[in-house]
All heavy atoms as a GROMACS GRO file, in nm:
protein
  598
    1MET      N    1  12.802   6.382   7.968
    1MET     CA    2  12.942   6.344   7.948
    1MET      C    3  13.020   6.375   8.070
    1MET      O    4  13.001   6.489   8.120
    1MET     CB    5  13.004   6.409   7.828
    1MET     CG    6  12.958   6.362   7.697
    1MET     SD    7  13.072   6.426   7.576
    1MET     CE    8  13.035   6.316   7.446
    2GLY      N    9  13.111   6.297   8.106
    2GLY     CA   10  13.204   6.322   8.217
    2GLY      C   11  13.309   6.420   8.177
    2GLY      O   12  13.349   6.429   8.056
    3ARG      N   13  13.368   6.483   8.272
    3ARG     CA   14  13.476   6.577   8.244
    3ARG      C   15  13.607   6.497   8.238
    3ARG      O   16  13.630   6.401   8.309
    3ARG     CB   17  13.488   6.681   8.359
    3ARG     CG   18  13.382   6.778   8.341
    3ARG     CD   19  13.387   6.887   8.448
    3ARG     NE   20  13.504   6.891   8.525
    3ARG     CZ   21  13.532   6.978   8.628
    3ARG    NH1   22  13.435   7.070   8.654
    3ARG    NH2   23  13.644   6.975   8.696
    4ARG      N   24  13.696   6.534   8.142
    4ARG     CA   25  13.823   6.470   8.134
    4ARG      C   26  13.926   6.572   8.170
    4ARG      O   27  13.915   6.689   8.128
    4ARG     CB   28  13.847   6.422   7.988
    4ARG     CG   29  13.757   6.307   7.953
    4ARG     CD   30  13.779   6.257   7.818
    4ARG     NE   31  13.908   6.192   7.822
    4ARG     CZ   32  13.971   6.150   7.706
    4ARG    NH1   33  13.920   6.171   7.593
    4ARG    NH2   34  14.090   6.095   7.717
    5ARG      N   35  14.027   6.531   8.233
    5ARG     CA   36  14.133   6.618   8.276
    5ARG      C   37  14.265   6.565   8.226
    5ARG      O   38  14.293   6.442   8.247
    5ARG     CB   39  14.138   6.640   8.425
    5ARG     CG   40  14.241   6.742   8.465
    5ARG     CD   41  14.223   6.770   8.614
    5ARG     NE   42  14.258   6.652   8.694
    5ARG     CZ   43  14.312   6.652   8.813
    5ARG    NH1   44  14.326   6.769   8.874
    5ARG    NH2   45  14.342   6.546   8.879
    6HIS      N   46  14.340   6.640   8.158
    6HIS     CA   47  14.476   6.594   8.106
    6HIS      C   48  14.585   6.674   8.184
    6HIS      O   49  14.576   6.792   8.188
    6HIS     CB   50  14.489   6.623   7.957
    6HIS     CG   51  14.624   6.597   7.905
    6HIS    ND1   52  14.668   6.463   7.884
    6HIS    CD2   53  14.728   6.676   7.867
    6HIS    CE1   54  14.787   6.470   7.838
    6HIS    NE2   55  14.829   6.594   7.829
    7VAL      N   56  14.674   6.601   8.239
    7VAL     CA   57  14.784   6.664   8.311
    7VAL      C   58  14.917   6.616   8.244
    7VAL      O   59  14.939   6.498   8.237
    7VAL     CB   60  14.779   6.623   8.462
    7VAL    CG1   61  14.904   6.684   8.526
    7VAL    CG2   62  14.655   6.676   8.523
    8HIS      N   63  14.991   6.711   8.194
    8HIS     CA   64  15.116   6.672   8.129
    8HIS      C   65  15.230   6.694   8.228
    8HIS      O   66  15.240   6.798   8.298
    8HIS     CB   67  15.138   6.763   8.010
    8HIS     CG   68  15.282   6.745   7.950
    8HIS    ND1   69  15.312   6.636   7.878
    8HIS    CD2   70  15.388   6.823   7.955
    8HIS    CE1   71  15.443   6.647   7.841
    8HIS    NE2   72  15.486   6.762   7.885
    9GLN      N   73  15.321   6.597   8.236
    9GLN     CA   74  15.432   6.617   8.326
    9GLN      C   75  15.559   6.589   8.239
    9GLN      O   76  15.578   6.484   8.172
    9GLN     CB   77  15.430   6.506   8.437
    9GLN     CG   78  15.539   6.521   8.536
    9GLN     CD   79  15.510   6.427   8.650
    9GLN    OE1   80  15.399   6.406   8.694
    9GLN    NE2   81  15.617   6.376   8.709
   10ASP      N   82  15.656   6.687   8.241
   10ASP     CA   83  15.770   6.675   8.161
   10ASP      C   84  15.854   6.551   8.218
   10ASP      O   85  15.882   6.554   8.338
   10ASP     CB   86  15.850   6.802   8.178
   10ASP     CG   87  15.966   6.815   8.073
   10ASP    OD1   88  16.017   6.706   8.037
   10ASP    OD2   89  16.005   6.924   8.041
   11PRO      N   90  15.905   6.468   8.133
   11PRO     CA   91  15.985   6.354   8.184
   11PRO      C   92  16.123   6.394   8.223
   11PRO      O   93  16.196   6.314   8.287
   11PRO     CB   94  15.985   6.262   8.068
   11PRO     CG   95  15.963   6.349   7.945
   11PRO     CD   96  15.879   6.465   7.987
   12ASP      N   97  16.173   6.513   8.180
   12ASP     CA   98  16.310   6.551   8.209
   12ASP      C   99  16.321   6.610   8.350
   12ASP      O  100  16.226   6.667   8.403
   12ASP     CB  101  16.360   6.653   8.106
   12ASP     CG  102  16.359   6.598   7.966
   12ASP    OD1  103  16.381   6.476   7.952
   12ASP    OD2  104  16.333   6.667   7.871
   13ASN      N  105  16.444   6.611   8.401
   13ASN     CA  106  16.469   6.676   8.530
   13ASN      C  107  16.465   6.829   8.516
   13ASN      O  108  16.479   6.882   8.406
   13ASN     CB  109  16.604   6.636   8.590
   13ASN     CG  110  16.596   6.492   8.642
   13ASN    OD1  111  16.487   6.433   8.660
   13ASN    ND2  112  16.711   6.434   8.675
   14GLY      N  113  16.444   6.898   8.627
   14GLY     CA  114  16.449   7.039   8.627
   14GLY      C  115  16.591   7.092   8.610
   14GLY      O  116  16.694   7.015   8.605
   15ALA      N  117  16.604   7.225   8.602
   15ALA     CA  118  16.730   7.289   8.578
   15ALA      C  119  16.739   7.423   8.639
   15ALA      O  120  16.635   7.488   8.660
   15ALA     CB  121  16.765   7.294   8.430
   16VAL      N  122  16.862   7.467   8.675
   16VAL     CA  123  16.884   7.607   8.714
   16VAL      C  124  16.957   7.668   8.597
   16VAL      O  125  17.053   7.623   8.544
   16VAL     CB  126  16.975   7.610   8.837
   16VAL    CG1  127  17.016   7.758   8.868
   16VAL    CG2  128  16.899   7.555   8.962
   17LEU      N  129  16.902   7.790   8.551
   17LEU     CA  130  16.969   7.866   8.446
   17LEU      C  131  17.040   7.978   8.505
   17LEU      O  132  16.987   8.050   8.595
   17LEU     CB  133  16.866   7.921   8.343
   17LEU     CG  134  16.777   7.805   8.281
   17LEU    CD1  135  16.674   7.865   8.195
   17LEU    CD2  136  16.866   7.711   8.196
   18ARG      N  137  17.158   8.005   8.461
   18ARG     CA  138  17.237   8.122   8.517
   18ARG      C  139  17.303   8.198   8.404
   18ARG      O  140  17.338   8.147   8.299
   18ARG     CB  141  17.337   8.071   8.621
   18ARG     CG  142  17.434   7.977   8.562
   18ARG     CD  143  17.507   7.898   8.669
   18ARG     NE  144  17.621   7.827   8.609
   18ARG     CZ  145  17.606   7.719   8.534
   18ARG    NH1  146  17.489   7.664   8.521
   18ARG    NH2  147  17.717   7.653   8.486
   19SER      N  148  17.321   8.325   8.432
   19SER     CA  149  17.387   8.416   8.331
   19SER      C  150  17.492   8.506   8.400
   19SER      O  151  17.470   8.545   8.514
   19SER     CB  152  17.276   8.509   8.270
   19SER     OG  153  17.342   8.602   8.182
   20TYR      N  154  17.604   8.522   8.336
   20TYR     CA  155  17.710   8.606   8.385
   20TYR      C  156  17.716   8.743   8.310
   20TYR      O  157  17.804   8.820   8.338
   20TYR     CB  158  17.843   8.532   8.376
   20TYR     CG  159  17.844   8.405   8.463
   20TYR    CD1  160  17.827   8.281   8.402
   20TYR    CD2  161  17.859   8.418   8.599
   20TYR    CE1  162  17.827   8.169   8.477
   20TYR    CE2  163  17.864   8.300   8.677
   20TYR     CZ  164  17.850   8.180   8.618
   20TYR     OH  165  17.844   8.060   8.694
   21ASP      N  166  17.628   8.756   8.216
   21ASP     CA  167  17.632   8.879   8.126
   21ASP      C  168  17.492   8.947   8.117
   21ASP      O  169  17.456   8.994   8.014
   21ASP     CB  170  17.686   8.842   7.990
   21ASP     CG  171  17.612   8.736   7.921
   21ASP    OD1  172  17.501   8.701   7.968
   21ASP    OD2  173  17.659   8.682   7.819
   22LYS      N  174  17.420   8.949   8.227
   22LYS     CA  175  17.294   9.018   8.236
   22LYS      C  176  17.186   8.958   8.142
   22LYS      O  177  17.104   9.030   8.091
   22LYS     CB  178  17.307   9.165   8.213
   22LYS     CG  179  17.400   9.228   8.319
   22LYS     CD  180  17.411   9.378   8.298
   22LYS     CE  181  17.505   9.435   8.400
   22LYS     NZ  182  17.535   9.579   8.384
   23GLY      N  183  17.198   8.829   8.111
   23GLY     CA  184  17.096   8.763   8.039
   23GLY      C  185  17.116   8.754   7.883
   23GLY      O  186  17.032   8.702   7.811
   24ASP      N  187  17.239   8.796   7.840
   24ASP     CA  188  17.266   8.783   7.696
   24ASP      C  189  17.286   8.641   7.665
   24ASP      O  190  17.250   8.592   7.554
   24ASP     CB  191  17.392   8.862   7.656
   24ASP     CG  192  17.364   9.015   7.652
   24ASP    OD1  193  17.245   9.054   7.637
   24ASP    OD2  194  17.467   9.089   7.672
   25THR      N  195  17.351   8.557   7.753
   25THR     CA  196  17.371   8.418   7.731
   25THR      C  197  17.340   8.347   7.862
   25THR      O  198  17.340   8.403   7.964
   25THR     CB  199  17.514   8.381   7.687
   25THR    OG1  200  17.611   8.425   7.786
   25THR    CG2  201  17.548   8.449   7.554
   26TRP      N  202  17.309   8.215   7.845
   26TRP     CA  203  17.263   8.139   7.966
   26TRP      C  204  17.343   8.001   7.966
   26TRP      O  205  17.368   7.943   7.862
   26TRP     CB  206  17.114   8.113   7.955
   26TRP     CG  207  17.033   8.235   7.971
   26TRP    CD1  208  16.992   8.317   7.871
   26TRP    CD2  209  16.993   8.292   8.089
   26TRP    NE1  210  16.925   8.427   7.923
   26TRP    CE2  211  16.922   8.412   8.056
   26TRP    CE3  212  17.011   8.263   8.226
   26TRP    CZ2  213  16.864   8.494   8.157
   26TRP    CZ3  214  16.946   8.343   8.326
   26TRP    CH2  215  16.879   8.459   8.282
   27ARG      N  216  17.364   7.957   8.088
   27ARG     CA  217  17.422   7.825   8.112
   27ARG      C  218  17.322   7.745   8.200
   27ARG      O  219  17.254   7.805   8.280
   27ARG     CB  220  17.559   7.838   8.183
   27ARG     CG  221  17.660   7.908   8.098
   27ARG     CD  222  17.788   7.922   8.166
   27ARG     NE  223  17.879   8.004   8.085
   27ARG     CZ  224  18.006   8.042   8.128
   27ARG    NH1  225  18.044   8.006   8.246
   27ARG    NH2  226  18.081   8.111   8.047
   28THR      N  227  17.329   7.621   8.176
   28THR     CA  228  17.225   7.531   8.240
   28THR      C  229  17.291   7.428   8.334
   28THR      O  230  17.395   7.374   8.300
   28THR     CB  231  17.143   7.455   8.138
   28THR    OG1  232  17.088   7.547   8.051
   28THR    CG2  233  17.042   7.367   8.200
   29THR      N  234  17.242   7.412   8.453
   29THR     CA  235  17.276   7.306   8.545
   29THR      C  236  17.152   7.225   8.565
   29THR      O  237  17.054   7.269   8.618
   29THR     CB  238  17.325   7.368   8.680
   29THR    OG1  239  17.440   7.446   8.659
   29THR    CG2  240  17.364   7.254   8.776
   30VAL      N  241  17.160   7.094   8.518
   30VAL     CA  242  17.044   7.007   8.536
   30VAL      C  243  17.046   6.951   8.684
   30VAL      O  244  17.142   6.917   8.738
   30VAL     CB  245  17.057   6.889   8.439
   30VAL    CG1  246  16.944   6.787   8.454
   30VAL    CG2  247  17.058   6.942   8.294
   31LEU      N  248  16.924   6.952   8.735
   31LEU     CA  249  16.905   6.905   8.874
   31LEU      C  250  16.876   6.752   8.874
   31LEU      O  251  16.833   6.703   8.778
   31LEU     CB  252  16.785   6.978   8.938
   31LEU     CG  253  16.799   7.134   8.951
   31LEU    CD1  254  16.672   7.196   8.986
   31LEU    CD2  255  16.906   7.168   9.049
   32PRO      N  256  16.902   6.686   8.988
   32PRO     CA  257  16.882   6.544   8.998
   32PRO      C  258  16.734   6.506   9.030
   32PRO      O  259  16.710   6.397   9.083
   32PRO     CB  260  16.978   6.502   9.108
   32PRO     CG  261  16.985   6.621   9.192
   32PRO     CD  262  16.973   6.742   9.104
   33PHE      N  263  16.634   6.595   9.001
   33PHE     CA  264  16.501   6.568   9.028
   33PHE      C  265  16.413   6.649   8.934
   33PHE      O  266  16.455   6.747   8.871
   33PHE     CB  267  16.460   6.596   9.174
   33PHE     CG  268  16.505   6.729   9.225
   33PHE    CD1  269  16.423   6.839   9.211
   33PHE    CD2  270  16.624   6.749   9.289
   33PHE    CE1  271  16.463   6.968   9.255
   33PHE    CE2  272  16.664   6.869   9.334
   33PHE     CZ  273  16.579   6.983   9.321
   34HIS      N  274  16.285   6.621   8.928
   34HIS     CA  275  16.185   6.689   8.841
   34HIS      C  276  16.130   6.816   8.911
   34HIS      O  277  16.126   6.828   9.028
   34HIS     CB  278  16.063   6.602   8.810
   34HIS     CG  279  16.096   6.476   8.737
   34HIS    ND1  280  16.123   6.481   8.600
   34HIS    CD2  281  16.120   6.350   8.772
   34HIS    CE1  282  16.151   6.360   8.553
   34HIS    NE2  283  16.150   6.273   8.664
   35LEU      N  284  16.098   6.912   8.828
   35LEU     CA  285  16.036   7.036   8.868
   35LEU      C  286  15.924   7.060   8.768
   35LEU      O  287  15.940   7.026   8.659
   35LEU     CB  288  16.131   7.156   8.868
   35LEU     CG  289  16.240   7.160   8.964
   35LEU    CD1  290  16.328   7.288   8.938
   35LEU    CD2  291  16.192   7.166   9.106
   36GLY      N  292  15.818   7.136   8.805
   36GLY     CA  293  15.720   7.162   8.706
   36GLY      C  294  15.580   7.192   8.771
   36GLY      O  295  15.557   7.157   8.879
   37GLY      N  296  15.510   7.277   8.696
   37GLY     CA  297  15.378   7.317   8.744
   37GLY      C  298  15.275   7.208   8.757
   37GLY      O  299  15.182   7.226   8.830
   38ASN      N  300  15.295   7.098   8.689
   38ASN     CA  301  15.200   6.986   8.701
   38ASN      C  302  15.250   6.874   8.788
   38ASN      O  303  15.194   6.766   8.784
   38ASN     CB  304  15.166   6.933   8.559
   38ASN     CG  305  15.073   7.025   8.485
   38ASN    OD1  306  14.999   7.104   8.547
   38ASN    ND2  307  15.083   7.035   8.355
   39MET      N  308  15.352   6.900   8.860
   39MET     CA  309  15.410   6.793   8.949
   39MET      C  310  15.318   6.778   9.072
   39MET      O  311  15.251   6.875   9.116
   39MET     CB  312  15.549   6.832   8.998
   39MET     CG  313  15.654   6.834   8.888
   39MET     SD  314  15.691   6.676   8.832
   39MET     CE  315  15.770   6.606   8.975
   40PRO      N  316  15.314   6.663   9.133
   40PRO     CA  317  15.239   6.649   9.267
   40PRO      C  318  15.299   6.747   9.366
   40PRO      O  319  15.422   6.772   9.368
   40PRO     CB  320  15.273   6.505   9.306
   40PRO     CG  321  15.311   6.432   9.183
   40PRO     CD  322  15.373   6.536   9.088
   41GLY      N  323  15.217   6.812   9.446
   41GLY     CA  324  15.261   6.909   9.538
   41GLY      C  325  15.285   7.049   9.474
   41GLY      O  326  15.341   7.142   9.538
   42ARG      N  327  15.234   7.069   9.356
   42ARG     CA  328  15.259   7.197   9.289
   42ARG      C  329  15.201   7.316   9.350
   42ARG      O  330  15.245   7.427   9.324
   42ARG     CB  331  15.210   7.182   9.141
   42ARG     CG  332  15.060   7.172   9.133
   42ARG     CD  333  15.019   7.150   8.986
   42ARG     NE  334  14.877   7.120   8.968
   42ARG     CZ  335  14.825   7.003   8.964
   42ARG    NH1  336  14.902   6.893   8.974
   42ARG    NH2  337  14.697   6.984   8.953
   43THR      N  338  15.104   7.299   9.436
   43THR     CA  339  15.043   7.412   9.507
   43THR      C  340  15.143   7.470   9.610
   43THR      O  341  15.132   7.584   9.646
   43THR     CB  342  14.910   7.375   9.583
   43THR    OG1  343  14.944   7.268   9.674
   43THR    CG2  344  14.806   7.334   9.482
   44MET      N  345  15.240   7.394   9.644
   44MET     CA  346  15.343   7.441   9.736
   44MET      C  347  15.448   7.522   9.658
   44MET      O  348  15.513   7.613   9.705
   44MET     CB  349  15.412   7.334   9.813
   44MET     CG  350  15.313   7.263   9.910
   44MET     SD  351  15.390   7.138  10.008
   44MET     CE  352  15.442   7.010   9.891
   45GLY      N  353  15.477   7.479   9.534
   45GLY     CA  354  15.571   7.547   9.452
   45GLY      C  355  15.718   7.531   9.491
   45GLY      O  356  15.752   7.485   9.598
   46GLU      N  357  15.802   7.569   9.401
   46GLU     CA  358  15.946   7.570   9.425
   46GLU      C  359  15.981   7.709   9.472
   46GLU      O  360  15.922   7.809   9.431
   46GLU     CB  361  16.024   7.531   9.302
   46GLU     CG  362  16.009   7.390   9.255
   46GLU     CD  363  15.885   7.369   9.166
   46GLU    OE1  364  15.839   7.462   9.104
   46GLU    OE2  365  15.832   7.260   9.170
   47ARG      N  366  16.090   7.717   9.549
   47ARG     CA  367  16.135   7.846   9.599
   47ARG      C  368  16.292   7.852   9.572
   47ARG      O  369  16.362   7.766   9.617
   47ARG     CB  370  16.109   7.864   9.744
   47ARG     CG  371  15.966   7.856   9.785
   47ARG     CD  372  15.891   7.983   9.732
   47ARG     NE  373  15.752   7.978   9.778
   47ARG     CZ  374  15.653   7.935   9.705
   47ARG    NH1  375  15.669   7.886   9.587
   47ARG    NH2  376  15.522   7.944   9.752
   48LEU      N  377  16.333   7.958   9.517
   48LEU     CA  378  16.475   7.986   9.495
   48LEU      C  379  16.516   8.109   9.566
   48LEU      O  380  16.445   8.214   9.554
   48LEU     CB  381  16.512   7.999   9.346
   48LEU     CG  382  16.654   8.034   9.314
   48LEU    CD1  383  16.746   7.915   9.349
   48LEU    CD2  384  16.670   8.064   9.163
   49ALA      N  385  16.621   8.103   9.651
   49ALA     CA  386  16.664   8.223   9.722
   49ALA      C  387  16.816   8.236   9.705
   49ALA      O  388  16.885   8.136   9.702
   49ALA     CB  389  16.630   8.206   9.877
   50VAL      N  390  16.856   8.361   9.703
   50VAL     CA  391  17.004   8.392   9.694
   50VAL      C  392  17.039   8.453   9.828
   50VAL      O  393  16.972   8.547   9.872
   50VAL     CB  394  17.022   8.492   9.573
   50VAL    CG1  395  17.176   8.530   9.571
   50VAL    CG2  396  16.977   8.436   9.442
   51ASP      N  397  17.150   8.414   9.878
   51ASP     CA  398  17.202   8.471  10.003
   51ASP      C  399  17.235   8.614   9.987
   51ASP      O  400  17.312   8.652   9.892
   51ASP     CB  401  17.329   8.394  10.046
   51ASP     CG  402  17.379   8.432  10.185
   51ASP    OD1  403  17.393   8.554  10.213
   51ASP    OD2  404  17.410   8.342  10.262
   52PRO      N  405  17.178   8.704  10.060
   52PRO     CA  406  17.205   8.847  10.038
   52PRO      C  407  17.341   8.890  10.066
   52PRO      O  408  17.382   8.997  10.022
   52PRO     CB  409  17.101   8.916  10.138
   52PRO     CG  410  17.082   8.815  10.240
   52PRO     CD  411  17.087   8.681  10.167
   53ASN      N  412  17.429   8.809  10.141
   53ASN     CA  413  17.559   8.841  10.168
   53ASN      C  414  17.661   8.774  10.077
   53ASN      O  415  17.783   8.808  10.085
   53ASN     CB  416  17.590   8.804  10.314
   53ASN     CG  417  17.507   8.881  10.416
   53ASN    OD1  418  17.494   9.004  10.403
   53ASN    ND2  419  17.438   8.806  10.495
   54ASN      N  420  17.617   8.674  10.002
   54ASN     CA  421  17.710   8.602   9.912
   54ASN      C  422  17.623   8.547   9.798
   54ASN      O  423  17.555   8.450   9.810
   54ASN     CB  424  17.775   8.492   9.985
   54ASN     CG  425  17.876   8.418   9.900
   54ASN    OD1  426  17.874   8.429   9.782
   54ASN    ND2  427  17.966   8.343   9.966
   55ASP      N  428  17.628   8.612   9.675
   55ASP     CA  429  17.545   8.567   9.567
   55ASP      C  430  17.589   8.435   9.503
   55ASP      O  431  17.524   8.387   9.407
   55ASP     CB  432  17.527   8.679   9.464
   55ASP     CG  433  17.662   8.715   9.392
   55ASP    OD1  434  17.765   8.662   9.428
   55ASP    OD2  435  17.656   8.815   9.321
   56ASN      N  436  17.693   8.371   9.552
   56ASN     CA  437  17.725   8.235   9.506
   56ASN      C  438  17.653   8.132   9.580
   56ASN      O  439  17.660   8.016   9.549
   56ASN     CB  440  17.879   8.214   9.522
   56ASN     CG  441  17.958   8.282   9.412
   56ASN    OD1  442  17.919   8.276   9.297
   56ASN    ND2  443  18.060   8.339   9.446
   57ILE      N  444  17.583   8.168   9.692
   57ILE     CA  445  17.509   8.071   9.773
   57ILE      C  446  17.363   8.082   9.732
   57ILE      O  447  17.302   8.183   9.751
   57ILE     CB  448  17.527   8.094   9.922
   57ILE    CG1  449  17.676   8.078   9.960
   57ILE    CG2  450  17.438   8.001  10.004
   57ILE    CD1  451  17.707   8.110  10.104
   58LEU      N  452  17.315   7.969   9.681
   58LEU     CA  453  17.168   7.961   9.638
   58LEU      C  454  17.106   7.854   9.719
   58LEU      O  455  17.163   7.750   9.747
   58LEU     CB  456  17.157   7.924   9.488
   58LEU     CG  457  17.232   8.010   9.387
   58LEU    CD1  458  17.220   7.951   9.252
   58LEU    CD2  459  17.188   8.148   9.395
   59TYR      N  460  16.978   7.873   9.750
   59TYR     CA  461  16.895   7.776   9.819
   59TYR      C  462  16.773   7.742   9.731
   59TYR      O  463  16.711   7.834   9.681
   59TYR     CB  464  16.848   7.826   9.953
   59TYR     CG  465  16.957   7.855  10.049
   59TYR    CD1  466  17.002   7.984  10.070
   59TYR    CD2  467  17.008   7.746  10.121
   59TYR    CE1  468  17.110   8.009  10.153
   59TYR    CE2  469  17.113   7.784  10.219
   59TYR     CZ  470  17.159   7.911  10.229
   59TYR     OH  471  17.261   7.933  10.319
   60LEU      N  472  16.740   7.618   9.709
   60LEU     CA  473  16.626   7.573   9.627
   60LEU      C  474  16.548   7.476   9.713
   60LEU      O  475  16.598   7.369   9.744
   60LEU     CB  476  16.668   7.514   9.500
   60LEU     CG  477  16.556   7.461   9.415
   60LEU    CD1  478  16.463   7.571   9.362
   60LEU    CD2  479  16.608   7.383   9.295
   61ALA      N  480  16.422   7.512   9.740
   61ALA     CA  481  16.332   7.421   9.806
   61ALA      C  482  16.225   7.370   9.705
   61ALA      O  483  16.171   7.452   9.630
   61ALA     CB  484  16.255   7.487   9.922
   62ALA      N  485  16.215   7.238   9.690
   62ALA     CA  486  16.118   7.185   9.596
   62ALA      C  487  16.065   7.055   9.646
   62ALA      O  488  16.138   6.972   9.704
   62ALA     CB  489  16.192   7.153   9.458
   63PRO      N  490  15.935   7.042   9.643
   63PRO     CA  491  15.866   6.919   9.693
   63PRO      C  492  15.930   6.791   9.634
   63PRO      O  493  15.960   6.692   9.706
   63PRO     CB  494  15.721   6.926   9.649
   63PRO     CG  495  15.696   7.077   9.629
   63PRO     CD  496  15.831   7.130   9.585
   64SER      N  497  15.966   6.786   9.507
   64SER     CA  498  16.019   6.667   9.448
   64SER      C  499  16.167   6.656   9.475
   64SER      O  500  16.231   6.551   9.444
   64SER     CB  501  16.003   6.678   9.293
   64SER     OG  502  16.066   6.793   9.243
   65GLY      N  503  16.232   6.754   9.535
   65GLY     CA  504  16.376   6.747   9.566
   65GLY      C  505  16.399   6.698   9.704
   65GLY      O  506  16.519   6.686   9.744
   66ASN      N  507  16.298   6.659   9.774
   66ASN     CA  508  16.308   6.599   9.911
   66ASN      C  509  16.385   6.691  10.010
   66ASN      O  510  16.471   6.640  10.081
   66ASN     CB  511  16.375   6.461   9.903
   66ASN     CG  512  16.293   6.362   9.827
   66ASN    OD1  513  16.167   6.361   9.845
   66ASN    ND2  514  16.356   6.277   9.752
   67GLY      N  515  16.350   6.817  10.006
   67GLY     CA  516  16.416   6.905  10.106
   67GLY      C  517  16.473   7.026  10.043
   67GLY      O  518  16.436   7.075   9.938
   68LEU      N  519  16.576   7.083  10.112
   68LEU     CA  520  16.640   7.205  10.074
   68LEU      C  521  16.772   7.174  10.006
   68LEU      O  522  16.854   7.097  10.070
   68LEU     CB  523  16.664   7.290  10.195
   68LEU     CG  524  16.728   7.428  10.173
   68LEU    CD1  525  16.634   7.520  10.093
   68LEU    CD2  526  16.755   7.490  10.309
   69TRP      N  527  16.790   7.228   9.889
   69TRP     CA  528  16.915   7.210   9.817
   69TRP      C  529  17.000   7.339   9.830
   69TRP      O  530  16.941   7.450   9.819
   69TRP     CB  531  16.891   7.179   9.667
   69TRP     CG  532  16.839   7.039   9.654
   69TRP    CD1  533  16.711   6.993   9.687
   69TRP    CD2  534  16.908   6.923   9.604
   69TRP    NE1  535  16.700   6.862   9.664
   69TRP    CE2  536  16.820   6.816   9.612
   69TRP    CE3  537  17.036   6.905   9.562
   69TRP    CZ2  538  16.857   6.686   9.576
   69TRP    CZ3  539  17.071   6.780   9.526
   69TRP    CH2  540  16.979   6.672   9.529
   70ARG      N  541  17.133   7.327   9.842
   70ARG     CA  542  17.215   7.446   9.859
   70ARG      C  543  17.334   7.436   9.758
   70ARG      O  544  17.391   7.326   9.742
   70ARG     CB  545  17.272   7.445  10.005
   70ARG     CG  546  17.361   7.564  10.032
   70ARG     CD  547  17.405   7.559  10.180
   70ARG     NE  548  17.483   7.675  10.214
   70ARG     CZ  549  17.611   7.663  10.253
   70ARG    NH1  550  17.666   7.538  10.262
   70ARG    NH2  551  17.679   7.769  10.289
   71SER      N  552  17.360   7.547   9.696
   71SER     CA  553  17.472   7.554   9.606
   71SER      C  554  17.564   7.666   9.662
   71SER      O  555  17.518   7.772   9.700
   71SER     CB  556  17.428   7.595   9.468
   71SER     OG  557  17.543   7.622   9.384
   72THR      N  558  17.693   7.638   9.662
   72THR     CA  559  17.793   7.739   9.712
   72THR      C  560  17.877   7.796   9.587
   72THR      O  561  17.967   7.875   9.612
   72THR     CB  562  17.883   7.682   9.813
   72THR    OG1  563  17.952   7.568   9.762
   72THR    CG2  564  17.808   7.641   9.940
   73ASP      N  565  17.837   7.757   9.472
   73ASP     CA  566  17.910   7.799   9.356
   73ASP      C  567  17.825   7.866   9.249
   73ASP      O  568  17.847   7.857   9.131
   73ASP     CB  569  17.990   7.692   9.290
   73ASP     CG  570  17.902   7.573   9.247
   73ASP    OD1  571  17.781   7.586   9.248
   73ASP    OD2  572  17.954   7.465   9.213
   74GLY      N  573  17.721   7.931   9.298
   74GLY     CA  574  17.627   8.007   9.203
   74GLY      C  575  17.540   7.922   9.119
   74GLY      O  576  17.492   7.963   9.015
   75GLY      N  577  17.522   7.795   9.156
   75GLY     CA  578  17.435   7.702   9.078
   75GLY      C  579  17.510   7.616   8.977
   75GLY      O  580  17.442   7.548   8.898
   76VAL      N  581  17.639   7.615   8.979
   76VAL     CA  582  17.716   7.541   8.881
   76VAL      C  583  17.696   7.393   8.906
   76VAL      O  584  17.679   7.314   8.814
   76VAL     CB  585  17.862   7.579   8.876
   76VAL    CG1  586  17.948   7.490   8.787
   76VAL    CG2  587  17.883   7.725   8.834
   77ARG      N  588  17.704   7.355   9.033
   77ARG     CA  589  17.686   7.210   9.071
   77ARG      C  590  17.574   7.201   9.172
   77ARG      O  591  17.545   7.281   9.248
   77ARG     CB  592  17.812   7.152   9.132
   77ARG     CG  593  17.920   7.139   9.028
   77ARG     CD  594  18.044   7.075   9.095
   77ARG     NE  595  18.101   7.163   9.199
   77ARG     CZ  596  18.205   7.239   9.182
   77ARG    NH1  597  18.275   7.241   9.072
   77ARG    NH2  598  18.245   7.316   9.280
   0.00000   0.00000   0.00000
């Protein structure tokens, strides 16, 4: 018998989750592209970085995002 491989890909776009109370509650910002472990290019992975001088500046690199995304409002938009 041949091997079968099933790969599931979430149809929804990715999101950034943020908390202002140390994780007691969370708010969601939906991204305009998909993220996920079974996405093409998954071996490169997504990278999220926070500017060490200003925690309102976030950088997200994702293969499906076509480059580097930057937020200046802590991920709200």
